[in-house]
C-alpha positions in Angstrom: -2.8 -5.8 -22.4 -1.9 -3.7 -19.4 -0.5 -0.3 -20.1 2.6 0.8 -18.2 1.7 2.9 -15.2 4.1 5.4 -13.6 4.1 5.5 -9.8 6.1 8.7 -9.4 3.0 10.9 -8.7 3.9 11.0 -5.0 2.0 13.5 -2.8 4.1 14.9 0.0 1.8 16.6 2.6 2.4 20.2 3.8 2.0 21.1 7.5 -1.5 22.3 6.7 -2.3 18.9 5.0 -0.9 17.1 8.0 -3.2 19.1 10.4 -6.2 18.5 8.3 -5.4 14.8 7.9 -5.0 14.4 11.7 -8.5 15.9 12.2 -10.2 14.0 9.4 -8.8 10.4 9.8 -10.5 9.8 13.2 -13.8 11.0 11.9 -13.7 8.5 8.9 -12.5 5.8 11.3 -15.6 6.4 13.5 -17.9 6.3 10.5 -16.4 3.0 9.3 -16.5 1.5 12.8 -20.1 2.3 13.3 -21.2 0.9 9.9 -18.6 -1.8 9.0 -21.0 -4.8 9.5 -23.9 -3.4 7.6 -24.4 -5.5 4.4 -25.1 -2.6 2.0 -22.8 0.0 3.6 -22.5 3.1 1.4 -21.7 6.3 3.2 -22.8 9.6 1.9 -20.1 12.2 1.7 -21.5 15.5 0.7 -19.2 17.1 -1.8 -21.6 19.9 -2.8 -21.3 21.9 -5.9 -23.2 25.1 -6.7 -26.2 23.1 -7.8 -26.3 21.1 -4.5 -25.2 17.8 -6.1 -23.5 15.3 -3.8 -21.3 12.3 -4.3 -22.0 8.9 -2.7 -18.8 6.9 -1.9 -18.6 3.1 -1.3 -17.2 1.9 2.0 -14.0 0.6 0.3 -13.3 4.1 -1.0 -13.8 5.6 2.5 -11.4 2.9 3.9 -8.8 3.8 1.3 -9.2 7.5 2.0 -8.9 6.9 5.7 -5.6 5.0 5.2 -4.3 7.8 3.0 -5.2 10.4 5.7 -3.5 8.3 8.4 -0.3 8.2 6.4 -0.5 12.0 5.7 -1.2 12.7 9.3 2.1 11.0 10.1 3.8 13.3 7.5 4.4 10.4 5.1 4.3 10.9 1.3 1.6 8.9 -0.4 0.9 7.5 -3.9 -1.8 5.3 -5.3 -0.8 2.4 -7.5 -3.4 0.2 -9.4 -2.9 -3.5 -8.6 -2.5 -4.3 -12.3 0.2 -1.6 -12.8 3.3 -2.6 -14.6 6.5 -1.4 -12.9 10.1 -1.0 -14.2 12.7 -3.0 -12.4 13.9 0.2 -10.7 10.5 1.0 -9.4 10.0 -2.5 -8.1 13.4 -2.6 -6.5 12.7 0.7 -4.7 9.4 -0.8 -3.4 11.3 -3.7 -1.9 14.2 -1.5 -0.8 16.8 -3.5 -2.7 19.2 -2.7 -5.5 18.0 -3.0 -9.1 20.7 -5.7 -9.9 19.5 -7.7 -6.9 15.9 -7.4 -8.0 16.8 -8.5 -11.6 18.5 -11.5 -10.0 15.2 -12.4 -8.3 13.5 -12.2 -11.6 16.0 -14.4 -13.4 15.7 -16.9 -10.5 11.9 -16.9 -11.3 11.1 -15.8 -7.8 8.8 -13.0 -9.2 7.0 -13.3 -12.6 7.8 -10.7 -15.2 7.4 -10.0 -18.9 9.5 -8.3 -21.5 8.7 -5.2 -23.5 11.5 -5.3 -26.0 14.7 -5.5 -24.0 13.0 -4.1 -20.8 11.6 -6.3 -18.0 8.2 -5.3 -16.5 6.7 -6.7 -13.3 3.1 -6.4 -12.0 2.6 -4.4 -8.8 0.5 -7.3 -7.4 3.4 -9.8 -8.0 5.9 -7.5 -6.2 3.4 -7.2 -3.3 2.8 -11.0 -3.3 6.6 -11.5 -3.1 6.9 -8.9 -0.3 4.1 -10.6 1.7 5.8 -14.0 1.2 9.2 -12.8 2.4 7.7 -10.8 5.3 5.9 -14.0 6.4 9.1 -16.0 6.2 10.9 -13.3 8.2 8.3 -13.4 10.9 8.5 -17.2 11.1 12.2 -17.0 11.6 11.9 -14.2 14.2 9.3 -16.3 16.1 11.7 -19.3 16.1 14.5 -17.2 17.4 12.3 -15.8 20.1 11.3 -19.3 21.1 14.9 -20.4 21.2 15.8 -17.4 23.4 13.0 -18.3 25.8 14.1 -22.0 25.9 17.7 -20.9 26.7 16.4 -18.3 29.3 18.3 -15.5 27.6 16.2 -12.8 29.2 14.2 -11.8 26.1 
């Protein structure tokens, strides 16, 4: 059973954080670019304590860290959500930028799977992300069709 996970531990970067992120993100990008195709890529990042111990991070963690730094460098607040996290309908609605009643309607129409904990609906983060990817893909298809029609009609776009 998956425990309910809160996603309100949002980190908003300070100006100092933004400056550090702007300097660090390109360095991690270069490291990843040089070694991305190596089969056993583990990059050593030396977080040294007083005993000289260091931590070895896998490439996937460095990629994630780079993405966090890129967002922080742009001044964006960041949070980390496990893929198996259960969200409230309010949290999920906020992720999709829709109202909670509209989101509940999507659930009742079985467009997104959910389960009930007593009288409360819970949705998995991965299911919300899958729905978002699906509607984004549908939107892009419609935009492509509109652009094609505009070209055929010589509308100057």
